N, C-alpha and C positions, 0 to 999 in steps of 0.2 A: 806721883803718877797713880792713876786710878786704874784700878784691876778690872777687866773685863771676862763676864760670864762665857766661858766656850761651848761646856756641854753637861747637862744633867743625866746621870746615869745610876738608878738604883739611888744608894743613898750616898752618893759620891757628888759634888759638886766641885768641878774643875775651874779654875782663874789661871790667868796667863797675868804676868808679873815682870816686865823684864827680859830675862832670859830663865826663869823659873816657872814652873806650873805649882799653883798650890792647890791642893783639894782636902776636903773635908770628908770623914768616914767613920764608920763604927768599928770598934776594935773591942774584944771582952776586956774587962776590967782587969782580969788576972795578966793578960798580954801586956796591956800598957803599965801595969805595975814593975812586971818583971823588965821592960823596956825602959822605965824611969829609971829602974835601979842599975840596970846594965848601961845607961847613960851615964848616970852619977858615978859609975865604979871606973868606965873608963876616960872620966872627964870629956866627953863628947855630947852634942846635941842629938835627940831623938830623930832629928831628919837626917844627921850624918850615919846614924845607925841605919836606918830604912833606908836610904840612899846605897848602901854598900852592900847589905842585902839583896836590893833588886839588880844590881849592878852584877853581884854574884850569879843570880839566878838568870839573868840574860847570858851571860858567859857559859854557864852548864847547859841551857837550853842551845845556844850555838854550838858547842862543842858537840852535844848530841847530833845536831843536824848535819856537823860537817862529818860524825861517825858514821851515820847512816848513808850521806851521799858516796862516801869513800867505798861501800859495801856496793853500792849502783853500779854495775857495768856501763850503762849509758851516761850515767853522770861522769864517771871516771874518762871514759873515751872522749866525750866531749871537750874535757879538760885537757886532755892530750893535745886534742887539735888546736885547742887554742894556744897551747905552749908552741906546737909546730909553726901555728901562724905568727907568733909573738918572735921567735926564732929568725924565721925569714926576712920579718920586718927590722930585726936587729942587725941581719948579714946586710941589708940593704943600704944603711947607712954608711 
């Protein structure tokens, strides 16, 4: 299967291949050396470690967003309205 170029942005080139996306980027030699050592130590691939780090970052950002939303009176009120509507729908079943 051939990869198809999707997008070029700064130094990254993105390709799609099956259910994954490949990209090329530059990284400091010190950081890639550390990544290589860590991957070897954990007996994992660079991709595994990078994917895990990105997923952790995504989760952190989502938690921060939910924490901000929980402090917003308007958002909380809309969520409560939605729960009231959901309860009414369940009661009709």
